[in-house]
C-alpha positions in Angstrom: 25.6 -72.7 -16.5 25.2 -69.1 -17.7 24.0 -70.3 -21.2 21.1 -72.2 -19.3 20.2 -69.2 -17.3 19.9 -67.0 -20.3 17.9 -69.7 -22.1 15.6 -69.7 -19.1 15.3 -66.1 -19.1 14.4 -66.2 -23.0 11.9 -68.9 -22.1 10.2 -66.6 -19.2 10.4 -63.8 -21.9 8.4 -65.9 -24.3 5.8 -67.1 -22.0 5.2 -63.6 -20.8 4.9 -62.2 -24.4 2.6 -65.3 -25.1 0.2 -64.9 -22.1 0.0 -61.0 -23.0 -1.1 -61.6 -26.6 -3.2 -64.6 -25.8 -4.9 -62.9 -23.2 -6.5 -60.1 -25.3 -9.8 -61.6 -25.8 -10.2 -61.5 -22.1 -10.5 -57.9 -22.1 -13.8 -58.0 -24.2 -15.3 -60.9 -22.5 -17.9 -60.1 -19.7 -18.5 -63.6 -18.7 -15.5 -64.0 -16.4 -14.9 -60.6 -14.8 -12.2 -62.1 -12.5 -10.1 -63.3 -15.3 -10.6 -60.0 -17.3 -9.5 -58.1 -14.1 -6.5 -60.2 -13.7 -5.6 -59.9 -17.4 -6.2 -56.3 -17.3 -3.7 -55.9 -14.5 -1.2 -58.2 -15.9 -1.3 -56.4 -19.3 -0.7 -52.7 -17.6 2.1 -54.4 -15.7 3.6 -55.9 -18.8 3.2 -52.6 -20.8 4.7 -50.4 -18.1 7.7 -52.8 -17.5 8.3 -53.0 -21.2 7.9 -49.2 -22.2 10.1 -48.5 -19.2 12.7 -50.8 -20.1 12.7 -49.6 -23.5 13.0 -45.8 -22.4 15.7 -46.5 -20.2 17.8 -49.5 -21.8 16.7 -49.3 -25.4 15.5 -52.9 -25.1 13.7 -55.1 -22.8 15.3 -55.8 -19.6 14.8 -59.3 -20.2 16.7 -59.3 -23.3 19.5 -57.5 -21.7 19.5 -60.0 -18.9 19.8 -62.9 -21.3 22.5 -61.3 -23.3 24.4 -60.7 -20.1 24.2 -64.5 -19.1 25.3 -65.3 -22.7 28.2 -63.1 -22.5 29.4 -64.8 -19.5 29.1 -68.3 -20.8 32.4 -69.7 -22.0 30.9 -70.7 -25.2 29.3 -67.1 -25.8 26.9 -68.3 -28.5 24.4 -65.8 -27.5 23.3 -62.9 -30.2 23.1 -59.6 -29.8 19.6 -59.2 -31.3 16.7 -58.4 -29.4 14.9 -61.5 -28.2 11.9 -60.8 -30.7 14.3 -60.8 -33.7 16.0 -64.0 -32.5 12.4 -65.9 -31.9 11.2 -64.6 -35.3 14.2 -66.0 -37.0 13.8 -69.3 -35.0 10.2 -69.8 -36.0 10.0 -68.1 -39.4 13.4 -68.2 -40.8 13.4 -64.7 -41.1 13.2 -61.4 -38.7 11.8 -57.9 -38.9 13.9 -54.8 -38.1 13.7 -53.4 -34.6 11.7 -50.4 -36.0 9.1 -52.8 -37.3 9.3 -54.5 -33.9 8.8 -51.2 -31.9 5.9 -50.1 -34.2 4.1 -53.6 -33.9 4.9 -53.2 -30.1 3.3 -49.8 -30.0 0.1 -51.0 -32.0 -0.4 -53.8 -29.4 -0.2 -51.3 -26.5 -2.7 -49.3 -28.1 -4.9 -52.5 -28.6 -4.5 -53.3 -24.8 -5.1 -49.9 -23.7 -8.5 -49.7 -25.9 -9.5 -53.1 -24.5 -8.8 -52.0 -21.0 -10.8 -48.8 -21.4 -13.8 -50.6 -23.0 -13.8 -53.2 -20.2 -13.9 -50.5 -17.5 -16.7 -48.7 -19.2 -18.5 -51.8 -19.5 -18.1 -52.5 -15.8 -19.4 -49.2 -14.8 -22.4 -49.7 -17.3 -23.0 -53.1 -15.7 -22.3 -52.9 -12.1 -23.6 -56.5 -11.5 -20.6 -57.7 -13.6 -18.0 -56.1 -11.4 -15.7 -58.5 -9.4 -16.9 -58.7 -6.0 
């Protein structure tokens, strides 16, 4: 049972990361202001949770929860690697180092922040595009 819960946590983790990455273009699209605002709020929440987790735990809290669940399963098949390492290994057959993952994550946070700033500036320049 614990292994299934851990896999479920990993699935939620993968979906949250995918939503964050796939949603980037919404920050630059004026056509759908509600979607842009919704994504911007999600992105900020995602980044704050991720960075706070890295600061206090040294890894994503979802990775820690999945590992805890795996450790309580009798089979104990869950790896101690970060989720992103396990995902990359499963998809590509190889994995980046934790340092590389941190650098890429920080770059993506920067892109998100720049996108949100551009989105806010555009909304203020064109008040008719604001969400009502």
